[in-house]
C-alpha positions as CSV (number, residue, x, y, z in Angstrom):
1,M,-43.5,75.3,12.2
2,I,-46.8,73.4,12.9
3,I,-50.0,75.0,11.6
4,D,-53.5,73.7,12.0
5,T,-55.4,74.9,9.0
6,H,-58.9,73.9,10.2
7,V,-60.1,75.1,13.7
8,H,-63.6,76.2,14.7
9,L,-64.2,78.7,17.5
10,G,-66.7,77.3,19.9
11,S,-69.1,79.4,22.0
12,A,-68.6,77.8,25.4
13,P,-67.0,80.0,28.1
14,G,-63.2,79.7,28.0
15,Y,-63.2,77.9,24.6
16,L,-60.6,80.1,23.0
17,E,-58.3,79.9,26.0
18,E,-58.6,76.1,25.9
19,L,-57.7,76.1,22.2
20,V,-54.6,78.3,22.8
21,H,-53.6,76.1,25.7
22,M,-53.9,72.9,23.7
23,A,-52.1,74.4,20.8
24,A,-49.2,75.2,23.1
25,R,-49.2,71.7,24.6
26,L,-49.1,70.1,21.1
27,K,-46.5,72.6,19.9
28,I,-48.9,74.0,17.3
29,D,-47.5,77.4,16.4
30,K,-50.6,78.9,14.7
31,F,-54.1,77.8,13.6
32,C,-56.6,79.1,11.1
33,L,-59.7,80.0,13.1
34,F,-63.3,80.5,12.0
35,T,-66.8,80.2,13.3
36,A,-69.2,77.4,12.6
37,G,-71.7,79.9,11.2
38,S,-74.4,82.1,12.5
39,G,-77.4,80.0,11.4
40,K,-78.6,82.9,9.3
41,L,-78.9,80.6,6.2
42,S,-82.2,79.2,7.6
43,F,-84.7,79.0,4.7
44,F,-82.3,80.6,2.2
45,G,-82.4,79.0,-1.2
46,P,-80.7,79.7,-4.6
47,G,-79.6,83.3,-4.9
48,G,-80.2,84.0,-1.2
49,A,-84.0,84.1,-1.7
50,K,-85.9,83.1,1.4
51,V,-87.8,79.8,0.8
52,G,-89.9,77.5,2.7
53,T,-91.3,77.5,6.2
54,P,-90.6,75.4,9.3
55,R,-92.1,71.9,9.1
56,A,-95.5,71.6,10.8
57,N,-95.4,70.8,14.5
58,T,-91.6,71.2,14.5
59,P,-90.5,74.0,16.7
60,E,-87.6,76.1,15.6
61,P,-84.3,75.6,17.5
62,A,-84.0,77.6,20.7
63,E,-81.8,80.7,20.4
64,R,-78.3,80.0,21.6
65,R,-75.0,81.8,21.5
66,R,-73.1,81.4,18.3
67,T,-69.7,82.8,17.6
68,T,-69.4,85.4,14.9
69,N,-66.7,86.7,12.5
70,E,-66.3,89.6,15.0
71,D,-65.5,87.0,17.7
72,V,-62.8,85.6,15.4
73,L,-61.2,89.1,15.0
74,K,-61.3,89.6,18.7
75,A,-59.5,86.2,19.2
76,Q,-56.8,87.3,16.7
77,R,-56.3,90.6,18.5
78,K,-56.0,88.8,21.8
79,Y,-53.6,86.1,20.5
80,P,-52.0,87.7,17.4
81,D,-49.1,85.3,17.4
82,V,-51.3,82.2,17.3
83,V,-54.6,83.0,15.5
84,I,-54.9,83.3,11.7
85,P,-58.5,84.7,11.1
86,F,-60.7,83.3,8.4
87,Y,-64.1,84.9,7.5
88,Y,-67.2,82.7,7.6
89,F,-68.7,83.6,4.2
90,R,-72.3,82.8,3.3
91,L,-72.0,81.8,-0.3
92,G,-75.1,82.7,-2.2
93,V,-76.0,85.5,0.3
94,D,-72.7,87.4,0.7
95,G,-71.1,89.0,-2.3
96,P,-67.8,90.5,-3.5
97,R,-68.1,93.6,-1.3
98,V,-68.1,91.3,1.7
99,V,-64.9,89.8,0.5
100,E,-63.4,93.3,0.3
101,R,-64.6,94.2,3.8
102,A,-63.2,91.0,5.2
103,H,-59.9,91.7,3.6
104,R,-59.8,95.2,5.0
105,Q,-60.6,93.9,8.5
106,G,-57.6,91.6,8.4
107,F,-59.1,88.2,7.6
108,R,-56.6,86.0,5.7
109,G,-59.2,83.9,3.8
110,L,-62.8,82.7,3.6
111,K,-64.4,79.6,5.1
112,L,-67.0,78.2,2.8
113,I,-69.8,75.7,3.6
114,N,-73.5,75.1,2.8
115,P,-73.7,77.2,-0.4
116,T,-77.1,77.9,-1.9
117,R,-76.0,76.5,-5.3
118,N,-73.3,74.1,-6.4
119,Y,-69.8,75.5,-5.8
120,N,-69.1,75.8,-9.5
121,D,-72.2,77.9,-10.3
122,D,-71.6,81.0,-12.5
123,S,-73.2,83.3,-10.0
124,Y,-70.2,82.8,-7.7
125,Y,-67.6,83.9,-10.2
126,P,-67.4,87.6,-8.9
127,V,-66.6,86.2,-5.4
128,W,-63.7,84.1,-6.8
129,E,-62.4,87.0,-8.8
130,R,-62.2,89.2,-5.7
131,C,-60.5,86.5,-3.8
132,E,-58.0,86.0,-6.5
133,D,-57.3,89.8,-6.8
134,L,-57.0,90.3,-3.1
135,G,-55.0,87.1,-2.3
136,M,-57.7,85.7,-0.1
137,I,-57.4,82.0,0.5
138,T,-60.6,80.0,0.1
139,L,-61.2,77.1,2.4
140,F,-64.0,74.8,1.1
141,H,-65.9,72.2,3.0
142,T,-66.3,69.2,0.7
143,G,-68.3,66.0,0.9
144,I,-70.9,65.0,3.4
145,V,-71.7,67.6,6.0
146,G,-72.5,66.8,9.6
147,R,-76.2,66.6,10.6
148,G,-78.0,68.0,13.6
149,P,-81.7,68.1,14.5
150,Q,-81.9,71.9,13.9
151,Q,-81.2,71.3,10.1
152,V,-84.9,70.6,9.6
153,H,-85.1,74.4,9.4
154,F,-82.0,74.8,7.1
155,D,-81.5,74.5,3.4
156,V,-78.5,72.1,3.7
157,D,-77.5,69.8,0.8
158,S,-74.2,67.9,0.7
159,S,-74.5,67.4,-3.0
160,R,-73.7,71.1,-3.6
161,M,-70.3,70.6,-2.0
162,K,-69.0,67.7,-4.1
163,V,-65.3,68.1,-4.5
164,I,-65.5,67.7,-8.3
165,Y,-67.3,71.1,-8.5
166,L,-64.0,72.7,-7.4
167,D,-62.3,71.5,-10.6
168,R,-63.9,74.3,-12.7
169,I,-62.9,77.0,-10.2
170,A,-59.3,75.8,-9.9
171,R,-58.9,75.9,-13.7
172,R,-60.5,79.4,-14.1
173,F,-58.9,81.1,-11.1
174,Q,-55.4,79.7,-11.1
175,K,-54.0,82.3,-8.9
176,M,-56.5,81.7,-6.1
177,T,-55.1,79.5,-3.3
178,M,-57.7,76.8,-2.4
179,F,-57.7,74.9,0.8
180,V,-60.0,71.9,0.6
181,A,-61.3,70.1,3.7
182,H,-61.8,66.4,4.2
183,L,-60.2,65.2,0.9
184,G,-63.7,65.2,-0.6
185,N,-64.9,62.5,1.7
186,P,-66.3,60.1,0.4
187,D,-65.2,61.1,-3.1
188,H,-61.5,60.6,-2.3
189,W,-60.5,59.5,-5.8
190,E,-61.8,62.7,-7.5
191,A,-60.0,64.7,-4.8
192,G,-56.8,62.8,-5.3
193,M,-56.8,63.4,-9.1
194,M,-57.4,67.1,-8.6
195,C,-54.7,67.3,-6.0
196,R,-52.3,65.8,-8.6
197,W,-53.1,68.3,-11.4
198,H,-54.1,71.6,-9.8
199,A,-51.2,73.6,-8.5
200,N,-53.5,75.9,-6.5
201,M,-55.4,73.2,-4.5
202,Y,-54.3,71.8,-1.1
203,F,-56.3,69.2,0.9
204,D,-56.5,68.4,4.6
205,L,-57.3,65.0,6.0
206,S,-59.7,66.2,8.8
207,G,-63.0,64.5,9.4
208,S,-63.4,60.7,9.4
209,T,-61.0,59.8,6.6
210,L,-58.1,59.0,8.8
211,K,-60.4,56.9,11.0
212,Y,-61.4,54.4,8.4
213,K,-58.8,54.6,5.6
214,K,-55.4,53.0,6.2
215,A,-51.9,53.3,4.8
216,P,-52.5,51.0,1.7
217,F,-55.4,53.2,0.6
218,F,-53.2,56.4,0.7
219,R,-50.4,54.6,-1.2
220,E,-52.9,53.8,-4.0
221,L,-54.7,57.1,-3.9
222,L,-51.5,59.2,-4.0
223,W,-49.8,56.9,-6.5
224,W,-47.8,59.6,-8.4
225,E,-45.3,60.2,-5.6
226,K,-42.6,58.2,-7.3
227,Q,-43.7,58.8,-10.9
228,K,-42.2,61.1,-13.5
229,V,-42.9,64.9,-13.3
230,R,-45.4,64.8,-16.2
231,Y,-47.9,63.1,-13.8
232,R,-47.8,66.0,-11.4
233,D,-48.9,69.7,-11.4
234,E,-47.0,72.2,-13.4
235,L,-44.7,72.8,-10.4
236,G,-43.7,69.2,-10.4
237,R,-44.7,68.5,-6.8
238,G,-45.5,65.2,-5.2
239,P,-48.7,64.4,-3.2
240,W,-47.3,65.1,0.2
241,E,-46.4,68.7,-0.8
242,K,-50.2,69.2,-1.4
243,I,-51.6,67.8,1.9
244,L,-52.2,70.0,4.9
245,F,-52.6,69.3,8.6
246,G,-56.1,70.2,9.9
247,T,-58.0,68.9,12.9
248,D,-61.6,70.2,12.8
249,V,-62.3,69.0,16.3
250,T,-62.6,70.3,19.8
251,P,-59.5,71.1,21.8
252,A,-59.8,67.9,23.8
253,E,-59.8,65.8,20.6
254,M,-56.9,67.6,18.9
255,P,-54.2,65.2,20.4
256,E,-56.0,62.2,18.9
257,T,-56.3,63.8,15.5
258,M,-52.7,64.8,15.5
259,E,-51.7,61.2,16.4
260,D,-53.8,60.0,13.5
261,Y,-51.6,62.0,11.1
262,R,-48.5,60.7,12.9
263,K,-49.7,57.1,12.6
264,L,-50.2,57.4,8.9
265,F,-46.7,58.9,8.5
266,R,-45.2,56.0,10.4
267,A,-47.1,53.4,8.4
268,L,-46.0,54.9,5.1
269,R,-42.5,55.5,6.4
270,L,-42.9,59.0,5.0
271,P,-39.6,61.0,4.8
272,R,-39.3,63.7,7.5
273,K,-39.2,66.5,4.9
274,Y,-42.7,65.5,3.8
275,Q,-44.0,65.1,7.3
276,D,-42.8,68.7,8.0
277,A,-44.4,69.9,4.8
278,V,-47.8,68.4,5.8
279,M,-47.7,69.6,9.4
280,G,-47.0,73.2,8.6
281,G,-44.2,73.9,6.1
282,T,-46.5,74.1,3.1
283,A,-49.1,76.1,4.9
284,A,-46.5,78.5,6.2
285,K,-45.4,79.3,2.6
286,L,-49.0,79.7,1.4
287,L,-49.8,82.0,4.3
288,G,-46.6,84.0,3.9
289,L,-45.2,83.1,7.3
290,A,-41.6,82.7,8.1
291,E,-40.4,79.3,9.0
292,R,-39.3,78.8,12.6
293,K,-35.5,78.3,12.8
C-alpha cells in the first residue's frame, strides 16, 4: 500500500479530480488531505487575541476562494476509498471542543501550522489531551514556513514551529501519534534524535530536504540503523520504520517528489522492506488500514 501523508486541497476548479487522477497514475492508494488554511488567523496573537493592524499603505489581500474543512469532508465523501481527511486546526484559537467535533465528523487527525505560541506552550495541553483520548493523529508543520506577500497581514513566526518544541509533547502524551512534516528543516539533527528516541513520532521528507541533502547526509543523520537496540525507541525500531512518504506539492509535482524518495532509496541501497514501510506500510498501521495483498 502506498500512502501519501501530506496533501493539500487546492481551490482551483477540478483540483480534487486532478489529485485523484495523479494518485491513480502513481499507484498511490490513499492520501491524507487537508486545507492550506482559511486565512482567519490574520492579526491573531497569543491566546487568539486580535492584535495589530494592517501596515500603512499596504492593502489587505483581495478575497479569494480558499478551501475549508467542509471541502475536505466533501472530498472524502466523494472519494471515500482514497481520501483520509485531516482537520485544519487553528492552534491558539480552536480548543478541545473543536477536536471533539472534528472527531465526530470523521476527521482522522489534525493539521497544525502557524500557532499563536510555541508548540510546547502549556496552554495547548488540553488539545493534546483530547487528541490522545480520541486517537486523533497530530500532523505538525516544523521548521521554516513558506512566505507570501499576504503575510504582511498575518502573525506568522517560524520560530514557534521549531521541531525541538515537540520533544516535550512527545514525552508527556506518549499515546498520541505525531506525524512531523519536513524533518524539522533546517533543524534536521534535532529531528533525527527525536525520531530515534520517541516511539510516537514519525517524520516525512517533504519540502526541500530531498532537493539539497544527499544520501551521505541521511546515512550520518540516521546513524542508528545498524546499532544495538539500546540506541532506539522502546520498540526497538530502526530509522526507516519511522519515516513517512509525503509530497506536499501540487498534483503535477507529485511524480518528481516520489522520484526523489526513490532516488534516495537507490543511493542508500535500502532494503525493500524498509522502502515499503516508508511508502505506506508504516502509515497503514498507524491509520488502522489493512495492507493490500
